[in-house]
N, C-alpha and C positions, 0 to 999 in steps of 0.2 A: 331468774331470781330465786333464791332459796325460799322454800315454802314457809319456814319459820320466820324469816325476815318479813315476808308478806303479811303474815298473821300479826306480827308485832306492829307493823305500820298501820294496819287496819285498826287494831285495838287501841293504838295511841291517838288515832285521828278521830274516831267516832265513839260516842258514849254507848253504854250498854242498851239504853232505850232505843237509840237510833238503829243499832244492829238488830235488836229484836223486831223493830218495825220492818226493816229490810227482809229479815228472815220470814216474817209473817206474809209480807207481800209476795215474796217469791213462791212460797208454798201454796198460797191461795191461788196464784195463777197456774201453777203446775196441776193442782187438783181440779181446777176449772177447765183444764185442757187448752189453755191459751199459751201460745208460744212453745218453747222447748219443753220436752216431756220429762227431763231430769232436772233436779234442783241445781246441780253445778252448772249445767249449760244455761239454765234460766237466770242464775246469778250473774253470769257474764253478759247475757243478753239484755237484761233489764237494768243492771247496775254496773256498767263498765267503769264508771268513775271510781267505784269502790274497789272492785276486784281486778280490773285490767290495767288501769292507769299506773298504779305503782310498778307493775312489771314493765310497762313501756318506758317509764322514766328510768328504771334501773338499766335496761338494755341500752337506751340512748346514752346514759352516763358511761356505761362500760365502753361503748364504741368511741365516745369522745375521749375517754382516758387513753385508749389505745392509740388513737390518732395523735393526741398531744404528746405522748411518750415518743412516738415515731418522729414527730417534728423536732423534738429536742435532740434526738440522736443525729438527725440529718444536719443540724446546725454546726456540728464539729467538722474537722477536716475530712474525716472519712464519711463515705456515703453508705452506712451500714443499715439504714432503716428500710422499711418496705416502701415500694412505690405505689402499690395498690392493695386494696383490702376488699374481700368478698364476704358478705354476711348472708346467712340463710335465715330468714325470718318467716314466721307463719303469717297467713293472710291477715289475721286480726292485728298484727304488730306493725305491718309495713307502713301504713299511712301515719299512725301516731308517732312512731319512732323517727321516721324521716322528718316529720313536722318539728319534733323536739330538737333534732340535730340541726336542722336548717335555721331554727330560731335561736339557737345557742342557749336554750333554757335547761339543758341537761347539767346536773351537778355530778361530781365524781361519786362513784358507788361507795368508796371508802367513807366519804362524808355522810352518806345516807346511813351506812351501817354504824358509824360512830354515834350518830344522833340516836338511833334506835337502841343501841347498847346503853348509852347514858340514861335514856328514859327508863329502860328496864332496871338498871341499877337503882335509880331513885325510887322506883316503884317497890322494889324488893326491900330497900332500906326502910321505907315507910311502913312496910308490913313486918319489920323486925327480922328479916331474913339476912343471912350472911352472903356477901357478894365477893368473897376472896378469889374464887376460881374463874373470874371473867378475864 
């Protein structure tokens, strides 16, 4: 998932106060020597629902989209689609991504990006900024 899209998702889902609270909790635990010793690792460790879930959802959506596109190709007379697909995922992604795919809760990545871009445009319009170049 592109980092800017992750940031946009987090900013649209949580208020500034909530994010400040998350930030304070993470840094307090790092300073106290509890858990991971770096802020970015601690953020993933203590708040995976904020920082890791959007990435998992994006990867699952991307895989579902590839599989659906392949199924559409195979419905024609020619068998041009792929018969197998191999994905290399990191340890932290394997269980959540497979759970999302098996439960059919993954939404297409284009829909996720479109929603994020629409929210960003609305936000910019409220602030009086031009949004012509999107």
